Every structure is written in C-alpha cells, then in structure tokens.
N, C-alpha and C positions, 0 to 999 in steps of 0.2 A: 436543608436536608435534615439537620439535627432536630428541628421542630417536628418534622414528619415522623421521624423514627420515635421520638419521645411520645408523640400523639398516639402512635400505634401501640406503644407500651402503656398508654392510659394517662399520660402527663400532658399538661398544657403549660408551656414555658414562654416567658418573655425573651427578648433578644439576648440579654445578659445570661440568663439561665441556659438558654439554648447553646450559647458559646461554651459555657462550662460543661454542659452535657456532651457537646461534640468533642471537646478535648478528652474527656474521660472515655468516651466511646472509642475514639481513635487509639488511645493508649491501650484499651482492652483488646482491640483488634490486633495491634502490633504484638501484644504479649501472647495472643492466642495463635492457633494454627490456621485461622481463617483470615482471608484478605478482604478488604473492602474493594470490590471490583467495580464500584460506581465511579471510581477515579482511576486514571491510567496508572499502571504500576511504575512505569518509567516515562517521564515527559518526553525524552528524546525518541523513544519508540513511537509514542503517540504522534509526534511531529513527522516522523518518517512515514508512518502509515497515512497521514493526511496527504503527503506529497505523492506517495505511490498509488493512492486510490483515486487519483484524478481521472476523470472520464477520458477515455482514449489512450490511456497509458497501459503498458504491459511490462512485465518483467521478462528480460531476455538474458541469456548467458553472456558473460564478458567475451568469451571466445566462442565464435559461431560453431554450432554442431555440424556434423557431416550433412544432416538433412537441410540445414540452413544454407550451407554452401551449395548443395545440389539444387536447391530452389533458386538461388541466385544464378547458377549456371544455366538452368533450364528457362530462365526468364527471357522472353523475346524482346527485351527492351534495349538492345544495342542497335542503333540505326546507322546504316552505312550510307555514305554519299554515293549516289549512282555515277557522278562525274569523276570522282576520285576514290578508287577502291581502298586507298590507304587511310582515308579520312572517315571517322565515325563519331557518333554521339552516344554517350551512355545515359540512359534514363535512370539516374541513381534512385529517385524516389520510388519508382516501381520495383526496382530490384530490392531496395530496403524493405518495402511492404511485403514482398514475397518471402524475404528472409524472416521477418517478424512473424508472419503467418505460419512459417515452418518451425518456429522456436517451440521448445517444450512448454506445455501449459501446466499451471498449478492444478493438482487433482482435487484439492479441498475447497475450491472457490466455486 
C-alpha cells in the first residue's frame, strides 16, 4: 500500500524505503484529523462484523418485541394428537422463523 501511495505522489521506492514511507505516513495520519480508512479502526469491530455478516444471519433483539410474540402466537405450528387431546407437538423451527421475520429490521442496510 505504501508503494502505491508513494507512486501516486511521484516516487518509486524499494521495499525498505516503502517501509520507512509507510511509517511516516501512518504517523502523519495519527497526528492529523484524518483516519486511514483502508484499515479497520478497531480489529474487534472488524471481527464482529465478519461474524454478523454471515449469509442467513440477522440481528434480533435479546427480548422479543410484542410483534415477535404475536407472530409466534399466530403461528399454526402446534400439532395436536387426534387420539390424545392433551398431547401436542410444537414446531419450534417454524415458530422461531416467524419470530425472526417479525423482528425489527435495520433501516440503513
């Protein structure tokens, strides 16, 4: 990256010179009001974003909203046994999917 920046500024550097240039460039950025946004500001945030941006993942509130609870209650995924009316089977996956679908969405994505 340092070689590219130096080249744009009209300099051609070998590896050692590029390292020196990069150190100076980074110091100048730290002392200025500008950030080098080519690198993550915080590595932990970068790792968190990698995890959260997996395909098929969504963010949902820790506590279900009223809409999520209503979606679970309206879900027709509780199957009753016709032979024993006290026995039933809950289709948790379908209820969970209904609740996630009803979760608030991020507006800026």
